[in-house]
N, C-alpha and C positions, 0 to 999 in steps of 0.2 A: 015199386021197383026203381032202383037208382039207375042213372044213365049208363054207367059203365057195364052193369049186368045186361041191360037191354042191348047195348052195342054188341056185346059178346054173343048173346043169343041170336041176334040177327046175322052176325058173321057166320056162326055155326050153321044156320039155315041156308045161307048162300053157299057155304062150302058143301053142304049135303046135296044141294041141287047140282053143283058142278061135278061132284064125285059120282053122281048117278049117270053122268054122261061120258066121263073119261075114265080109262083104266090104263095102267102101264103094263107092258109085256116085256119079255126078255130082249126083244129086238128094239122096242121103243118104250123105255121106262118112263114113269111119271116123275117129273121134277116137282117135288112138294116143298112149299115154303111155309115156315112158321115164323111169325114176327112177335117177339115179346117187347117189353118196354126197353130193355137193355140190349138184347142180342137179336140176331137173325139166324135162323137155321135152315138148311136146305139138304134134301136127300133125293137120291134116285132110287125109285121103288119099282119092283116087279110085283104087281098085284096078283098075278096068276099064281105064283109060288109063295107070295107073301114074304119076300126077302128084300133087303136093302143092299144095293150095289155100293153106293158111295154116300157118305154123310159128312157134312162139314158145318161149322158154325164160326162166328166171328171171334169166339174166345181163342180159337187156334191161330188166327191170322195175326195176332198182335206181334208175333216174333218175325213175321215175314214182311218184306218190303216189296209191294207191287204198286205200280203207277195207277192211280185212279182218276187221272185227268183233273178237271176243275172241281170235282166232288170233294166235300169235306165232311168230317164227322161220321155219323152212322150211315149216311148214304154212301160214303166212300168205302166203309168197311163192308157194306152189302155188295157193292160192285166187286170188291176183291174176293168175297166169298163165292160169288157167281163165277168169277174167272178161275179160281182155284178148283172149284167143283168141276168145271168143264175140263180143265187140264187132267184131273184125276180120271174123269169119265173117258176121255180120249185115250188115255193110257190103257184102259180096260177094253177099248174097242167100241165104245158107245158114242154114236154121233147124233142120232135122232132121239128126241124126247118129246113128251107131252107136258106142257106147263100147267101146273096146278097152283094158282095163286093163293089158295087157302081161304077164299072168301074175302080177302083184302082187296081194296081198290088197287088198280094197276097204276100206281104213281109212287114217288118217293123211294123208299128202300126196296120195295118189291120190284119196281121198274128197274132200279139200278142193278139188282141181282140178276134180272133177266138180261139186261144189256151186257153185264160181265160174262154171263154164261154164253151168250152169242159171240162175244169177242174171243172167248176162250176156245170156241170151235163147235159148240152145240148148235143143232138146227131144230127149231120149233116154230 
């Protein structure tokens, strides 16, 4: 088995362990993160109903100018994704969320997305 497949399998195992412990509700949805090589995606999900409240990715933000501080590159775009997701969530009346990092380590782009969401007004 090559290294990349093994990494993905272990990430999916970690994600399954996390998902066994956390669920999103209508009052406190789950902020789910998916990180691909090019993009980062984030959604607010109600697991009880199986519906998504808000979804955003960094393909949408190239047109918008939002300050990302000292961050550059993909980390900056992840921060902006988190901030815009939080703004959309606050418009819909969502303040509290449960963070689901998707089995990824909490650093780099995942951490920047979380910091952007916190700065945008979400509490988790």
